[in-house]
C-alpha positions in Angstrom: 0.0 0.3 0.0 1.1 3.6 -0.8 2.0 6.3 1.6 -1.3 8.8 2.2 0.8 11.6 1.6 4.1 11.5 -0.9 6.9 13.3 0.3 7.0 16.7 -1.6 10.2 19.2 -2.2 10.3 21.9 -0.7 11.4 23.5 2.9 11.1 21.4 6.1 8.1 21.4 8.1 8.2 23.1 11.7 9.2 20.2 13.3 8.2 18.1 16.2 8.1 20.4 18.9 6.3 23.1 17.3 4.0 20.6 16.4 3.5 19.0 19.6 2.9 22.7 21.2 0.3 23.9 19.0 -1.7 20.0 19.5 -1.1 20.9 23.6 -2.5 24.3 23.2 -5.3 22.8 20.9 -6.1 20.4 23.8 -5.9 23.3 26.5 -8.3 25.3 24.2 -11.0 22.2 23.6 -10.9 21.9 27.7 -12.1 25.5 28.3 -15.3 25.1 26.2 -18.4 24.7 27.8 -18.7 21.3 26.1 -15.1 19.9 25.8 -16.6 16.5 24.4 -19.0 17.9 21.6 -15.8 20.4 20.4 -13.4 17.5 20.8 -15.8 15.6 18.0 -16.3 18.8 16.0 -12.4 19.0 16.0 -12.0 15.5 15.1 -14.3 15.8 12.4 -13.0 18.8 10.7 -9.4 17.2 10.7 -10.6 14.0 9.0 -12.4 16.2 6.3 -9.0 18.4 6.2 -7.2 15.2 5.3 -10.0 13.9 2.8 -9.6 17.1 1.2 -6.2 17.1 0.8 -5.9 13.6 -1.0 -8.8 14.3 -3.1 -6.9 17.5 -4.2 -3.6 15.3 -4.4 -5.7 12.5 -6.4 -8.4 14.3 -8.0 -12.4 13.9 -7.8 -14.7 13.6 -10.7 -16.9 16.1 -11.4 -19.7 13.5 -12.3 -21.6 12.4 -9.5 -21.7 8.9 -11.2 -18.1 8.2 -12.0 -17.6 9.6 -8.3 -20.0 7.1 -7.2 -18.3 4.2 -9.2 -15.3 4.8 -7.6 -16.5 4.8 -4.2 -18.3 1.8 -4.7 -15.2 0.0 -6.5 -12.7 1.4 -3.3 -15.4 0.7 -0.5 -18.0 -1.6 -1.6 -22.0 -1.1 -1.9 -23.0 1.6 0.1 -24.8 0.4 3.5 -28.9 0.4 2.5 -29.2 1.4 6.2 -26.8 4.6 5.7 -23.7 5.3 7.7 
């Protein structure tokens, strides 16, 4: 199986220390909200959506719904009749 993201040429990223600090800050901000569990779920959904968007941008997304559905069915199997 290939990597989710290929290595791209360019300047190095911010480094693990900076990423760890940003993550710690994110967790602290989540903890300070009125409903941390709900907000944590929203943050997780937004993060997953961002990863999907990056992957779609790298791979391309068919403009026709029928082609898109065909690709999803090929990769994931038939859709559940009860949703989800």
